[in-house]
C-alpha positions in Angstrom: -50.7 24.6 -28.2 -53.9 22.6 -29.0 -55.8 20.9 -26.1 -55.2 17.3 -27.6 -51.4 18.0 -27.8 -51.1 19.5 -24.5 -52.9 16.5 -23.0 -50.5 14.1 -24.7 -47.2 15.7 -23.8 -48.3 16.0 -20.3 -49.8 12.6 -20.1 -46.6 10.9 -21.6 -44.2 13.1 -19.7 -46.1 12.2 -16.6 -46.4 8.5 -17.7 -42.1 8.4 -18.2 -41.6 10.4 -14.8 -43.7 7.3 -13.2 -41.7 5.0 -15.0 -38.8 6.9 -13.7 -40.1 6.6 -10.1 -40.7 3.0 -10.3 -37.4 2.1 -11.7 -35.3 4.2 -9.1 -37.5 3.0 -6.3 -36.4 -0.5 -6.8 -33.1 0.5 -7.6 -32.4 2.9 -4.0 -34.6 -0.2 -2.2 -31.7 -2.6 -3.4 -28.9 0.0 -2.4 -28.0 0.6 -5.8 -27.3 3.8 -7.7 -29.9 4.9 -10.3 -28.1 6.3 -13.4 -29.0 10.2 -14.1 -30.4 11.5 -17.2 -29.7 15.2 -16.2 -27.3 16.4 -19.2 -26.4 19.3 -17.0 -24.7 17.1 -14.1 -23.3 14.8 -16.4 -21.7 17.7 -18.5 -20.6 19.9 -15.7 -20.8 17.1 -12.5 -22.4 19.5 -10.9 -26.2 19.4 -10.0 -29.2 21.0 -11.4 -31.9 22.7 -9.4 -34.1 19.5 -10.0 -31.1 16.8 -9.5 -32.2 14.8 -6.9 -36.3 15.3 -7.0 -36.5 11.3 -7.8 -34.9 10.4 -5.1 -36.7 12.6 -3.0 -39.9 11.2 -4.2 -38.7 7.7 -3.6 -37.7 8.9 0.2 -41.3 10.3 0.3 -42.9 7.1 -0.5 -40.6 5.1 1.9 -41.7 7.8 4.5 -38.1 9.1 5.1 -39.3 13.0 5.1 -36.1 14.0 6.6 -34.0 12.4 3.9 -36.8 13.7 1.3 -36.3 17.1 2.2 -32.7 16.8 2.7 -32.6 15.4 -1.0 -34.4 18.1 -2.5 -37.6 19.9 -1.7 -38.9 19.7 -5.2 -39.6 16.1 -4.7 -42.8 17.0 -2.8 -44.7 18.9 -5.4 -43.1 16.6 -8.1 -44.9 13.6 -6.0 -48.2 15.7 -6.3 -47.9 16.6 -9.7 -46.7 12.8 -10.7 -49.9 11.6 -8.7 -52.4 14.1 -9.8 -51.9 14.9 -13.6 -52.7 11.9 -15.2 -55.3 11.3 -13.4 -56.4 15.0 -13.9 -55.8 14.5 -17.6 -57.9 11.3 -17.7 -60.9 12.8 -15.9 -60.8 15.7 -18.6 -61.0 13.4 -21.4 -63.6 11.1 -19.8 -66.0 13.7 -18.9 -64.9 16.3 -21.8 -63.9 18.9 -19.6 -61.3 21.3 -20.2 -60.2 22.0 -16.2 -56.4 21.0 -16.7 -56.5 23.4 -19.8 -57.9 26.3 -17.9 -55.1 25.9 -15.1 -52.2 25.7 -17.8 -53.5 29.0 -18.8 -53.8 30.3 -15.5 -50.3 29.2 -14.7 -49.3 31.0 -17.9 -50.9 34.3 -17.0 -49.3 33.9 -13.4 -45.9 33.6 -14.6 -46.3 36.5 -16.8 -46.4 38.8 -14.0 -42.7 39.7 -13.2 -43.3 39.9 -9.7 -44.5 36.5 -9.3 -42.0 35.0 -12.0 -39.1 36.2 -10.1 -40.3 35.0 -6.9 -40.6 31.8 -8.3 -37.1 31.9 -10.0 -35.7 32.8 -6.8 -36.9 30.0 -5.1 -35.5 27.7 -7.6 -32.0 29.5 -7.1 -32.3 28.7 -3.4 -32.7 25.1 -4.1 -30.0 25.3 -6.6 -27.6 27.1 -4.4 -28.5 24.3 -1.8 -28.0 21.4 -4.2 -24.7 23.0 -4.9 -23.7 23.4 -1.5 -24.4 19.9 -0.9 -22.2 18.8 -3.9 -19.4 21.3 -3.2 -19.3 20.1 0.4 -20.4 23.9 1.5 -23.2 22.7 3.8 
């Protein structure tokens, strides 16, 4: 993927994520249920590992750390990426740098290491089991 295409893709996905966070923020604030885009949940009725991440971010923004962790711990890195990535991309473009591209390639290299990849996937599996346990009332 070219630098230009990567930056456009990440910026647009980040922007879409921020719009969804704002939408959910106001829906949750009014105590209305925000509708889900998760195809896995819509088909199976069960949450995917990332289900609840936006709700978790909204809880963080409201200062409710306990419910954020309970909803989905992925909300914390999700909020970090939602806040940092657009600024990082725009900074790279403004100063004609490629630090995000280097970071992207470094993450690719890290995930090519099978041990680290399996550790990452194991953590995602733990989050998914947590979400399934909540949905099926095991927890």
